N, C-alpha and C positions, 0 to 999 in steps of 0.2 A: 552853760547854765548860769543864770544870774543869781547871785547870792545877796541876801539882804544885808542891811547895815548891821543888824544884830549878830549875824554869823561872823562877819569880819571883826566885830568888836570882841566877841568871845574868843576868836582865834588870836587876836592881838593880846588879850588879857591872859590867855593860857600860855602864850609865848613868853611873856614877861614873868609869869609865875614859875614857869619851868626854868627860865634863866636865873631867877632868884633862888630857886631850889638847888640848882647846880652850883651857884656861887656859895650858898651856905654849906653845901656838902664839902666843898674844897677848902673853905676858909674858916669854918667854925670848928675849933679843936675839940670841944666836948663831944660833938656829934661824931667827928672822925675817930676819936680815940676811945670814948667810953660807951656811947649809946649803941653803936652798930659794930658788928664784926665786919671783916673784910668782904665777905660775900654779899651781905646785905647792903653795905656801902656801895659796892660795885653795881648791884642791881638797881639801886636808886639812881646812881649816876647814869647808867645806861638808859633807864626809863626817861629821865629828864632830857638827855641828849637826843634820844630818838623822837621825843615829842617836839623838841625844838626844830628838828629837821622836818617833821610832819607839818608844823605850822608854817615854815618857810615854803614848803612845796605847795601847800594849799593857797598861800597868799600869792605865789608866783604864777599860778595857773591863769588868772584873768589877764595877765600882762603878755602872755604868749600869743602871737598872731595866729589866726585861724589856718593860715597856709602851712604852718610848721607843725604838721601832725606828729612827727617823731618827737618834738620837744614837748608837746602837750601830753602825749602818751607817757613820756619819761617822767614828767611831773606827777601825773596821776599814779603811775606805778610806784614812784618814790613815796608818795603820800600814803598809799595803801600799805606798802611794805613797812614803812616806819611806824605807822599806827599799830600794825600787828606785832612788831618787835617791842614797841612800848608796852602794849597790853600783856605780852608774854612775860616781860620783866616784872610787871606789876603783879601778875598771877604767880610768879615764881617766889615772890617774897614770903607769902604765908606757907608755901610748901617748904621753903628753906627753914623757917622757924619750926615746923613740925619735924623735919629731919633732924635738926639740932636737939629738939626735945627728946626724940627717940634715942639719939646718941648718948645724951646725959643719962637717960633712964637705963640704957644697957650698961653703962659704966657703973651704975650703982649696984647692979645685980651681979 
């Protein structure tokens, strides 16, 4: 399937945005120590890393020759799996906040 220039541009932009997010998570001390707890920090890091893998798998698909069915299937499977893992990490962030709020509320009573 042929992808448009716009699709490749968005994939490249989201790759660099995820790489920048991962870089900031690891190197910005205020984010690492004050803003996020360990679970939230890890969920953000996993979401960014999985999305980087997704962008690489999407970008590598057109370069695979048509005769290599197993490689094309591997890249497609990897892109779908990494997208699902990335979205599950992103969906877990609000659930983690709700869970922490409930723990704090239970400790008050």
